[in-house]
N, C-alpha and C positions, 0 to 999 in steps of 0.2 A: 695627164690630159685626156681628156673623153676621148673615145676610138669610135670609127663608125663599122656596125657591126657587116662583114661582109658571109652572105649567105649563099644562095644557089649561083650568083652573078656579080661581077663586078659593079660598084654602085657608081655613076657617072655624074660628078657635081661640076656644074656650071659655076665659076666666079667672076662676077662682072666687076672691073674694078680691080683684076687681079693682081696687077702690075704695082697698086700701091702699096703704102705701107703696111697697113693691116692686113690686105688683100693678098699680097704675096705669103705674110706668114701663116695664112689661112691655107693657101694652096698647098704650103709646104705639109702642114699637117694632114691634108685630106690625104696626101700622097704617101705618107708616113703609115696611115691607117688603112693603105691599099686601095684608095680610090681612084679611078678614073677620072682626071682633072684637067677641065676644058677653061683656059683663061682667057677673057674678052676684056680688053683695055683699050681706050683711043689714043693712050701718052702722053694725054696732055698734061697731067700730073703724076702719075705712075711714070716708073722707068725699067727698062728691059733688066739693067744692073741689078734691080729688085729679085728678078727672077734666078739670076747666077745658074747654079748646076741643075734646076728643075727644069732645065730647056735641053739637058740631055736624058730627060727619063723618058721612056717609050711611053708610059700612061700620062705624059701633060702635053697639051698643046696649047698655045698662044697665038690669039688672035686678034688681029688689031681691027676694031671696030668701036664705032661712037656707038650707045645703047641709044641715044635719039632717034637712030635711024633703025628699022626692023630688022629683026635677025632670026635664022631657021638653022637648023642643024638636022643632019639625017640622023644622028645617033638619039636613041632617047635619054633625056635628062631626069635624073631620081629627084634633084635637090640645087634651086636655084640659088645662090648668094648674091643678093644686090648692094655693094659695095661701091659702086661705080658714080662718085660725086666728089667734086673737089673737096677738101675737109678744113682747108684754113683759109683764114680772113683772106691773105694775100692773094688766095689762087681762086676764092669763090667769089672774091670782088671784082677781078681781074674782067672776066665777061659775066656780068649777073644775069643776066635774061638766059644764056647758055647753059649756067649753073642751076636755074629754075627749071630749065625744059628735062634737064637730066635728070631732076628727080621726077618729074610729071610725066613727060612722054618716055623717057627712059624706063621708071618704072611699070608704065603701063605696059610698054613694050616686052618687059620681061615677064611680067604677069599673063600676058598671054602665050610665051612661051610654056611656062609652068603648067598654065591649063592645058595646053595639047597634050602633054605628057604624062599631067597626072603628079606633078613634080610637086614636092615641098618646098616653099617658097620664103627665104630668111629676108627680110629687110633691115639694113643697117640704119637704125634712124640715130639720134643725136640728141643730148642734154641740152641743146641749142633750143629747140622746143619747148624748154620752162622760159628761153627769154633771161631777162633779170628778174629771177624768181623772188617773189613775196612771201614763199611757202619754204621753210626749209628745216630738214633736208627734203630734196623734191621726191614724192612718191608718184608713181604712175597716174594715180587717180587725179594730179595736179593738173589743170588746163593753161597754164603759163602765164606769160606775161611777157608779151611779145611786141615790139614795134614792127608792124606790117608793111610801113613805107619806107622804113631804116635803112642804111647800108647794108646793113646784116640779113635782111628780109628776104633777098635770093637766095640763100641758103636754109634760116628757118622757116620761112612760110613752105618751101619748095619741100622739105621733109616733113612738116606738117600734111601737105595735101599727098604727100607718098603714101604716108601712114592711112590718108583716109582712103586713097585707093586700094590698099591691101584689105582692111578692114571690110568695105563693101566688097570685096572681091569674097571675101572668105564667109559673111553674112549670105550673100547670092548662092554658095555651097560649089562655086567654080574652082578654088584654088585653096590650099590649107597654106595661109600665109600666117607667117610669124612675124613681130617686131622687136628687135631690140634697142633700147635707147642709149647709147654710149655714151659714156663720161669721158672726159679727157683721158687719153692713153699714150703713152709713151715706149719707145725702144728702138733698136736697130731698124734701117731702111726709112727712117725720119730724114727726108729731105733738109739740107743744110740752111736753105732760106725760105723754108715754108711758114716762117713766121708765127710758129706756136712758142708758147714761153721756156718749154724743156730747151729745144732745139736753140730756143734763141739764146738762153744763156748759157749752154754748155759751147755753140760756137765762138761766140763771143768772150768766153773765160779763155777758151782754148786758142784764139787770136789776139790775145792780152787787148783786148778791146772794153771799153766799158759795158758793164750788165746794165740794160735800158728796162727801168721798173715803169710801167705807165700808173701815174695816180699816186696816190700813197703808199701801196704797197700791200694795205690791209686788206686787200680784197681778196677771196680766197678760191682755192680750185682743188679737186681730190684727183690724184693722178694713178692710174691702172696700168700696169707694166703689159706689155701687150701677149704674150703667152697666157698670160691670165685670162684679158679678153678674147682671145680664141678660142679657149678652153670654154667659156660661156658660150659664144657663138655655137661652138660645135651640140653641145648641150641643149640648147634652145632647139637646134634644127633636128634633134634625134629624138625629142621627147616624145614619146609616145601618142601622148592628146596634144591637143592644141590649146593654149594657154588662153586662149580668146580676148587677149590684152596685151599691150604692151609691157617689158620685162627691161626694166634698169638694170645695166652692166655698167659697172665702175666700182673704185676702191671708196668705202664711205671714211677711210681718213683723210681729215680736212686741214690744208697748210694756208697758210698766209703766202702771197708772192714774196714778199721781204724772206720769210724762213727759206723758201727754196733757191732763192739768191745766193742766202747763206749756206747753205749746204753745199751748192755748186761751187762757191768759192772756196770752201774747206775742203773739196775733193780734188780740184784741179791745181798744180802749180800753176800760178798765171799771176799776173801784174795788174788784173782787172778790179775794177773798182764799180759802185753803183752810181747811178746817176738817173732822176728822175724825169718823165716828161709829160706832157696835159695826155690824161685819160680820152680813149676813143670813143664815140658815141656809142650808147646802148652795151657796153661792156659790162657783164654781170657782175655784181660786188660779190656774190657767194653762190659757191656752185659744189653741193655735196648730194651724193644718191642716197637714198633709202633703198638697199637691196633685200628688204626684206621677202619680198615676191620671187626674186631671184633663188633665193637660199631656201625657200618651202618648197619651189615647183621643180628647181634644177639642183638642188644640191649643192650651191656653187657659191663661192666668196674667193675675192683676193687672195694671194697666198704670199706674193714676192713684195717684200718690204720696198719704201721709196729708196732710202740706200744702197741696197741690193741693184734694184732696177734703175739707179741711176749708173753705179758703179761699169754696168755691162753696157749702157747707153754711151757714156763717156769714151769707155774705149774703143768703141764702135766710131764713132765720130773721130775720133784721134787718127784712126785709120784711115778712113776716106777722105779726113783734109789733108793726109799726108801722100795719098794717092794723087788727090787734087794739083797738090804743089808739085808733084814731080810730071803730070800732064802740062802744066801750066808754063807756057815760053818765059824764059826770062824776062823779067822787067815788064809784064805785062800786068794791066790793073785788073781789080775784082771789077767783073760787071756791075754797071750802076744799079740794075734792075735787082742783083741780088744785094748790095748794100740796101737796097728802100726796101725790101723783103723783111729784112732785120730789124727793121724799125714798125714794122705792124704789128697788128693787135694779136694777143695771146691766142 
């Protein structure tokens, strides 16, 4: 994995959304590289449990703060990583206005912080900006096919606006802003109830519940293991010159939802079976990144095969669910909100 170069002084990295799924892995890699790391998180969807042993590291600080509110630090920041936004449909649709403002106001606040310190700024954007794409695979030059008034728009349009802020700030010469368009990512630290397809299937299989496929299951996705994704983020933030455009980060291998369900059922000892439900509004039919730009500019491509990544993710969820059973009082029911979240979009 790419490492931060430590020269005359220790680099200081701020990770907004650092207690989230991807953010916590990024914090860990930055610490391993020798950086001082400041994690900023509102804990709306992030979890202190994701930070684990990082909290014991003297080079690590965790600050509870919503990036929609202005923030400042006495330390000079060398790099700002903005991952501060709910990323799963149940989470970002729970408070859509706050989701939108996290991408707009939150990004603006963090850009001002980067401008103050002359820091590199890395924006975690998303493949959702391509919407239900009419171009396949999706390259960075594709403008997308997004329903700007639908139930997913708070996330899709928020991320598109955040990209606009980044590139306008870059063109003005104020901040060295870079944008990564992240495709479906999975691995340890995902929330069991986050409503994403891999966590849904694994949790349902481990609980001997039906695996819920929305629609025919012939729609496709591409799945990138979290360690590969973090490697790409670090390479993009460390690149000597700005790419002057967004960079797709994702695994270009494409799988149908049905195929993924079959893989999970074959890897988990379970009594589960597949059921089909109605397809949610604006659900993309095909999703696969063109990563030629990442290969050329960053020397990056995914290394972890889906089977290997699923095995590690299943093992992690087994431990999480076992711990949850130990914490749950005898006879207590699973919270209804968690049940509902499992039935949400991918």
